C-alpha positions as CSV (number, residue, x, y, z in Angstrom):
1,X,128.9,77.5,-3.4
2,X,129.7,76.5,0.0
3,X,131.6,73.5,0.5
4,X,130.5,71.0,2.4
5,X,131.3,70.6,5.9
6,X,133.7,67.2,6.2
7,X,134.4,64.5,3.3
8,X,131.6,61.8,2.8
9,X,128.8,64.4,3.5
10,X,127.4,65.2,0.0
11,X,127.1,61.4,-0.3
12,X,125.3,61.3,3.4
13,X,123.1,64.1,1.9
14,X,122.6,62.3,-1.5
15,X,121.8,59.0,0.2
16,X,118.8,60.5,2.2
17,X,117.5,62.9,-0.3
18,X,114.8,61.0,-2.0
19,X,113.7,59.5,1.3
20,X,113.7,63.1,3.1
21,X,111.4,63.8,0.1
22,X,109.0,61.5,0.0
23,X,108.8,62.3,4.1
24,X,108.4,65.5,4.4
25,X,105.4,65.6,1.5
26,X,103.7,62.8,3.7
27,X,104.3,64.7,7.2
28,X,103.0,67.9,5.4
29,X,99.4,66.0,3.9
30,X,99.4,64.6,7.7
31,X,99.6,68.7,9.0
32,X,102.9,67.8,10.9
33,X,105.8,69.4,11.6
34,X,109.4,68.4,10.7
35,X,112.4,69.5,12.6
36,X,115.5,69.6,10.7
37,X,118.7,67.5,12.1
38,X,120.6,71.0,11.1
39,X,119.0,72.7,13.0
40,X,118.9,70.5,16.2
41,X,120.2,71.0,19.8
42,X,122.6,68.3,20.5
43,X,123.7,66.9,23.9
44,X,124.6,63.3,24.3
45,X,124.4,62.0,27.9
46,X,126.3,58.5,27.0
47,X,129.9,58.8,25.0
48,X,133.4,56.8,25.9
49,X,136.3,57.6,25.3
50,X,139.8,55.4,24.9
51,X,142.0,56.4,28.3
52,X,145.6,58.1,26.5
53,X,148.7,56.5,27.2
54,X,150.2,59.9,29.5
55,X,146.9,59.5,32.0
56,X,148.5,59.0,35.2
57,X,152.2,61.0,34.0
58,X,152.7,63.2,36.7
59,X,149.4,63.0,38.5
60,X,150.3,60.9,41.1
61,X,153.0,61.6,44.1
62,X,156.1,60.5,43.5
63,X,156.0,57.8,46.0
64,X,153.1,56.1,44.0
65,X,154.1,56.7,40.7
66,X,155.5,52.8,40.1
67,X,152.4,51.8,41.1
68,X,150.3,53.3,38.5
69,X,148.9,52.1,35.1
70,X,150.6,51.8,32.5
71,X,150.2,50.8,28.4
72,X,152.4,48.4,27.1
73,X,152.6,46.7,24.0
74,X,152.4,43.0,23.4
75,X,154.2,41.1,20.9
76,X,150.8,40.7,18.8
77,X,150.9,44.2,18.3
78,X,147.3,45.1,20.7
79,X,148.2,47.7,23.5
80,X,146.7,47.0,26.6
81,X,146.6,48.5,30.5
82,X,148.6,46.8,33.2
83,X,147.5,48.1,36.8
84,X,147.8,45.3,40.1
85,X,148.7,42.5,38.2
86,X,146.1,42.8,35.7
87,X,145.8,43.2,32.0
88,X,143.1,45.5,30.1
89,X,142.8,45.0,26.5
90,X,141.1,47.6,24.4
91,X,138.3,45.9,23.0
92,X,137.5,46.8,19.2
93,X,133.9,47.6,19.6
94,X,134.8,49.7,22.2
95,X,136.3,52.1,19.6
96,X,135.2,51.3,16.1
97,X,134.0,54.6,15.2
98,X,135.0,55.1,11.6
99,X,135.6,51.5,11.1
100,X,133.8,49.8,8.5
101,X,131.5,47.1,9.9
102,X,133.0,44.3,8.6
103,X,135.9,45.2,11.2
104,X,133.6,44.9,14.3
105,X,134.6,42.5,16.9
106,X,136.1,41.6,20.4
107,X,139.8,41.3,19.6
108,X,141.7,44.0,21.3
109,X,143.0,46.6,19.8
110,X,145.7,49.1,19.6
111,X,146.1,53.3,19.4
112,X,146.8,52.8,15.6
113,X,144.0,51.2,15.3
114,X,140.9,53.5,16.3
115,X,140.2,57.0,15.3
116,X,141.9,59.6,17.1
117,X,138.9,60.9,18.6
118,X,138.6,58.0,20.6
119,X,141.5,58.8,22.9
120,X,142.9,62.9,21.8
121,X,140.3,65.1,23.4
122,X,141.6,67.8,20.7
123,X,140.2,64.8,17.6
124,X,137.2,64.4,19.9
125,X,136.7,67.8,19.4
126,X,136.5,67.7,16.0
127,X,134.7,64.2,15.6
128,X,131.7,65.6,18.0
129,X,132.1,68.5,15.6
130,X,131.5,67.0,12.5
131,X,128.8,64.9,14.0
132,X,126.6,68.1,15.4
133,X,127.2,67.2,19.0
134,X,127.4,70.2,21.6
135,X,128.0,68.0,24.7
136,X,128.8,64.8,25.6
137,X,129.5,62.9,28.9
138,X,132.2,60.4,28.5
139,X,132.3,57.0,30.2
140,X,135.6,55.2,31.4
141,X,136.6,52.4,29.3
142,X,139.9,50.6,31.4
143,X,138.9,50.7,34.4
144,X,135.3,49.5,33.7
145,X,132.2,51.5,33.4
146,X,132.2,51.3,37.7
147,X,136.0,51.3,38.4
148,X,136.0,47.9,39.3
149,X,139.2,47.4,37.9
150,X,140.8,50.4,41.3
151,X,138.3,48.3,43.8
152,X,139.8,45.2,43.1
153,X,143.2,46.3,44.3
154,X,144.3,45.2,47.9
155,X,146.0,48.3,48.3
156,X,143.7,50.6,49.4
157,X,146.0,53.8,49.1
158,X,146.9,52.8,45.9
159,X,143.5,52.4,44.5
160,X,142.4,55.6,46.2
161,X,145.1,57.8,44.7
162,X,144.8,55.9,41.2
163,X,141.2,56.8,41.5
164,X,141.5,60.2,42.3
165,X,144.4,61.2,39.9
166,X,142.0,59.5,36.7
167,X,138.8,61.9,38.6
168,X,141.0,64.9,38.5
169,X,142.6,64.4,35.1
170,X,139.1,63.7,33.4
171,X,137.5,67.3,35.0
172,X,140.3,69.1,34.6
173,X,142.4,67.8,31.5
174,X,139.5,66.0,29.4
175,X,136.5,68.2,30.1
176,X,139.0,71.1,30.9
177,X,140.4,71.3,27.9
178,X,136.6,72.7,25.9
179,X,134.3,73.5,28.7
180,X,130.7,73.7,27.8
181,X,131.6,70.7,25.7
182,X,131.7,67.8,28.0
183,X,129.3,67.0,31.2
184,X,132.3,66.1,34.0
185,X,131.9,62.1,34.8
186,X,133.6,61.0,38.3
187,X,134.4,57.4,39.3
188,X,133.0,55.9,42.6
189,X,135.0,54.3,45.2
190,X,133.3,51.1,45.7
191,X,135.2,49.3,48.4
192,X,134.5,52.0,51.0
193,X,130.8,54.1,50.5
194,X,132.0,57.0,53.1
195,X,135.0,57.3,51.0
196,X,132.9,57.6,48.4
197,X,130.9,60.0,49.4
198,X,133.8,62.2,50.1
199,X,135.1,62.1,46.5
200,X,131.3,63.0,45.5
201,X,131.5,66.3,47.8
202,X,135.3,66.8,46.3
203,X,134.3,66.5,42.5
204,X,131.1,68.1,42.8
205,X,133.3,71.4,44.1
206,X,135.5,71.0,40.6
207,X,131.8,71.3,39.0
208,X,131.4,67.5,38.5
209,X,127.3,66.4,38.7
210,X,127.7,62.5,37.9
211,X,129.2,59.6,39.4
212,X,129.4,56.6,37.5
213,X,128.0,53.4,39.2
214,X,127.2,49.8,39.1
215,X,124.3,48.0,38.2
216,X,124.5,45.5,40.8
217,X,127.0,46.4,43.8
218,X,126.6,42.8,45.0
219,X,127.5,40.7,42.0
220,X,131.1,42.9,42.5
221,X,131.2,41.4,46.0
222,X,129.9,44.5,48.0
223,X,126.6,45.2,50.0
224,X,123.3,45.4,47.5
225,X,121.5,48.4,46.9
226,X,119.4,47.2,49.6
227,X,122.0,47.7,52.3
228,X,122.0,50.9,54.4
229,X,126.2,51.1,54.9
230,X,125.7,53.1,51.4
231,X,123.2,56.0,53.1
232,X,126.7,58.1,53.4
233,X,126.8,57.8,49.5
234,X,123.3,58.7,49.1
235,X,123.1,61.8,50.9
236,X,126.5,62.9,49.6
237,X,124.5,62.8,46.3
238,X,121.3,64.2,47.2
239,X,123.5,67.8,49.1
240,X,125.6,67.7,46.3
241,X,122.7,67.4,43.0
242,X,124.9,64.4,41.7
243,X,123.3,61.6,39.3
244,X,124.2,58.1,39.8
245,X,124.8,57.4,36.7
246,X,124.4,53.7,36.2
247,X,125.5,52.4,33.2
248,X,124.1,49.4,30.7
249,X,126.9,46.2,31.7
250,X,128.7,47.7,34.7
251,X,127.7,44.6,37.0
252,X,130.5,42.6,36.0
253,X,128.4,40.1,34.5
254,X,126.7,39.5,31.1
255,X,123.7,37.9,30.5
256,X,124.5,34.4,29.2
257,X,121.6,32.2,27.9
258,X,124.2,29.4,27.3
259,X,127.9,29.2,26.6
260,X,128.2,28.4,23.2
261,X,125.3,31.0,22.0
262,X,125.6,33.2,19.4
263,X,126.6,36.9,20.7
264,X,123.8,38.7,19.4
265,X,121.7,37.1,22.1
266,X,123.9,38.9,25.1
267,X,123.8,42.0,22.4
268,X,120.2,42.1,22.5
269,X,119.4,41.3,26.5
270,X,122.0,43.8,27.2
271,X,119.2,46.2,28.6
272,X,118.0,43.4,31.1
273,X,120.5,43.5,33.8
274,X,120.0,47.7,33.6
275,X,115.9,46.7,33.9
276,X,117.0,44.4,37.2
277,X,118.9,47.7,38.7
278,X,115.9,49.9,38.1
279,X,113.8,47.6,39.6
280,X,116.3,46.8,42.8
281,X,116.4,50.2,43.4
282,X,113.0,50.9,42.8
283,X,111.5,48.5,45.2
284,X,114.5,49.2,48.0
285,X,114.3,51.5,51.3
286,X,116.4,53.6,49.1
287,X,114.3,56.1,47.0
288,X,111.9,56.0,50.4
289,X,114.8,57.7,52.7
290,X,116.6,59.9,49.8
291,X,113.9,61.2,48.1
292,X,116.0,63.8,45.6
293,X,118.2,61.1,44.7
294,X,118.4,60.8,40.5
295,X,119.6,58.0,38.7
296,X,120.3,57.6,35.3
297,X,119.5,54.2,33.5
298,X,122.9,55.3,30.8
299,X,122.5,53.5,27.2
300,X,119.7,51.4,28.7
301,X,116.9,52.5,26.0
302,X,113.4,53.3,26.8
303,X,111.1,51.1,24.4
304,X,110.9,48.7,27.7
305,X,109.6,51.4,30.2
306,X,106.0,51.2,30.0
307,X,105.8,47.8,30.0
308,X,108.3,48.0,33.5
309,X,106.2,50.7,34.5
310,X,102.6,49.1,34.4
311,X,104.2,45.4,35.7
312,X,105.6,47.5,38.7
313,X,101.7,49.3,39.4
314,X,100.6,46.3,38.8
315,X,102.9,43.8,41.7
316,X,102.2,47.8,43.9
317,X,98.2,46.9,43.5
318,X,97.8,43.3,43.8
319,X,100.8,42.3,46.4
320,X,101.7,45.2,49.0
321,X,99.1,43.8,51.1
322,X,101.2,41.1,51.8
323,X,104.8,42.6,50.7
324,X,104.7,45.5,53.5
325,X,105.8,48.2,49.9
326,X,104.1,51.5,51.0
327,X,104.8,54.6,48.1
328,X,102.4,56.6,50.2
329,X,99.9,58.4,48.0
330,X,101.6,57.4,44.8
331,X,102.2,54.6,42.8
332,X,105.3,53.0,41.8
333,X,105.6,54.7,37.8
334,X,105.3,58.3,39.5
335,X,108.3,57.3,42.1
336,X,110.2,55.8,39.1
337,X,109.7,59.3,37.2
338,X,110.7,61.2,40.1
339,X,114.2,59.8,40.4
340,X,114.9,58.2,37.1
341,X,116.6,59.6,34.1
342,X,116.2,57.1,31.0
343,X,118.6,57.1,27.8
344,X,118.3,56.0,24.5
345,X,120.2,56.0,20.9
346,X,117.9,55.3,18.3
347,X,114.6,54.0,20.1
348,X,111.5,54.4,17.7
349,X,109.0,52.4,20.1
350,X,110.5,54.8,23.3
351,X,109.6,57.8,20.9
352,X,106.2,56.6,20.0
353,X,105.6,56.0,23.9
354,X,107.5,58.9,25.3
355,X,104.6,59.9,27.4
356,X,103.6,56.8,28.7
357,X,107.6,56.9,29.9
358,X,107.6,60.7,31.0
359,X,108.9,63.4,28.7
360,X,111.2,65.0,31.0
361,X,112.7,61.9,31.8
362,X,114.3,61.0,28.3
363,X,117.8,61.7,27.1
364,X,119.9,61.2,23.8
365,X,123.2,59.5,24.0
366,X,125.1,58.9,20.5
367,X,127.7,56.1,22.1
368,X,130.7,57.4,20.4
369,X,132.9,55.1,19.7
370,X,131.0,52.2,20.7
371,X,129.8,49.8,18.0
372,X,126.0,50.9,18.5
373,X,127.1,54.5,17.7
374,X,125.7,55.8,14.2
375,X,128.1,58.6,14.4
376,X,128.5,61.0,12.5
377,X,124.9,60.8,11.1
378,X,123.1,60.7,14.6
379,X,121.1,63.7,13.9
380,X,119.6,62.9,10.7
381,X,118.9,59.1,12.8
382,X,117.0,61.2,15.1
383,X,115.8,63.6,12.7
384,X,113.7,60.3,11.2
385,X,112.7,58.9,14.8
386,X,111.3,61.9,16.0
387,X,108.8,62.8,12.6
388,X,105.7,64.5,14.4
389,X,107.0,64.9,17.8
390,X,106.7,68.8,19.1
391,X,110.1,70.8,18.9
392,X,109.5,71.5,22.5
393,X,109.3,67.7,23.2
394,X,112.1,67.1,21.1
395,X,114.5,69.8,22.7
396,X,113.8,68.2,26.1
397,X,115.1,64.7,24.7
398,X,118.3,66.2,23.0
399,X,119.6,68.7,25.1
400,X,117.4,70.3,27.7
401,X,116.4,67.3,30.2
402,X,120.3,66.6,30.3
403,X,121.2,70.0,31.3
404,X,118.4,69.7,34.0
405,X,119.1,66.5,35.6
406,X,122.6,67.0,35.2
407,X,123.5,70.8,36.4
408,X,125.0,71.4,33.5
409,X,124.8,74.8,30.8
410,X,125.8,73.8,27.1
411,X,125.4,77.6,26.3
412,X,128.1,78.7,28.9
413,X,130.9,79.5,26.0
414,X,128.6,79.6,23.2
415,X,125.1,81.5,22.1
416,X,122.2,79.1,20.9
417,X,122.8,80.3,17.5
418,X,126.5,78.4,17.4
419,X,125.3,75.6,18.8
420,X,123.3,73.5,16.3
421,X,124.4,70.8,14.1
422,X,124.9,73.1,11.6
423,X,126.8,75.6,13.0
424,X,129.0,72.9,14.9
425,X,129.7,71.0,11.1
426,X,130.5,74.1,9.7
427,X,133.5,74.6,12.2
428,X,134.2,70.6,10.9
429,X,135.1,71.7,7.5
430,X,137.8,69.4,5.9
431,X,138.0,67.0,8.6
432,X,137.4,63.8,7.1
433,X,134.8,61.3,8.6
434,X,134.5,58.5,5.6
435,X,135.1,55.5,6.8
436,X,137.7,53.8,6.3
437,X,139.5,50.4,7.3
438,X,142.0,50.3,10.3
439,X,142.7,46.7,10.1
440,X,146.4,45.7,10.1
441,X,145.7,42.0,9.4
442,X,146.4,40.6,12.4
443,X,143.3,38.8,13.2
444,X,141.8,36.5,11.2
445,X,138.2,37.6,10.9
446,X,135.8,34.7,10.3
447,X,132.4,37.1,9.9
448,X,130.4,34.5,12.6
449,X,131.2,36.3,16.0
450,X,131.9,34.7,18.8
451,X,130.1,32.4,21.3
452,X,128.9,34.0,24.9
453,X,131.1,31.8,27.0
454,X,134.2,33.1,25.3
455,X,133.3,36.8,25.2
456,X,131.9,36.6,29.3
457,X,135.3,35.4,30.3
458,X,136.7,38.0,28.8
459,X,134.8,41.2,30.2
460,X,135.7,43.6,32.0
461,X,133.2,46.3,32.0
């Protein structure tokens, strides 16, 4: 008898077995094929890391080490990052992998209240194996998705040194610890487009082909996407084949309908900001002047894309005569497919409409360890969503598109046979992924969420 790949697996399998049998019978009756979760190869284009406390140790010149970000434990037991007078907590929702949903919340957390895989790269690999994820791209946490914490530092020499130290740590220490298991990502120099371009070229030489960026630089006090001052950055991204990875929620503002609205409103409307970013860039001069620029709408979802494209084409048809827009012999929807990668966690509607989106423009993401992630059963969740989808298209969604867009070879260290969900889980034998409580009783949980005004005031992304 073969041991289960990880504790809790048998219970997961038993819960799925009856539904799987009914699904298989139905598909055979309809003449569909059925991909097994165990056989898929999974590359996630959006996960997150919680930076370890020793990140900056020895990574700055001695003269600047005292200014380095550092972790401090508060009297209430929370671990926070301190930098440039700012105090940045690790918000609970950003590190809930493996916790019961009743413990989800926005309260500040501590390192001993989260799975070690959130901040320890060796434990992360174990969690990836147990979850069947071959490779992963990890967005930052405490600096903000677009490093706006560093951009706010008045001493730009310190800001630049800290940002470059972070990028070196991410590429060399985090990703470098397990070649082939991570897609490297760099933070941007938001306050200076030329310095940002220089950093793109520097990290590209180290094998990094993803730059995280904001949905809207204007809301952060920088020139908008429409300003030509960003041209050195666009040039560098094109020259070095680096993708501009725009993460949902990276503009420093949340969709707040009213201060006393329930938090569910914001969670539901999160893709709206990234929809705005897509429109901003699609209609801008940027794509016309930089035809090789590639942009990922990270965690933006896909189901809304067909309507967005239809609306863009309609707008072009009805209004270009007076707005002056000119895409030559192409429609806006065609320009979108040339430039944008869309990313989803679980989006049944997007899968149904995949050809209206563009099958070469869709990539899967796990979102570990955030609250939208279905780790460790993400492969099973996706297998349910892609029922009836041809194997070739599933491969594009689960790894081929990610590899092509991010110039990443997932098989550089492993044979394809060793990269499947089943093969990875076999390596995770004995690794515990059972849901368990990390709650130390520091907060009273009302079960009623939080009002949007309170959440918006604490937003740091």
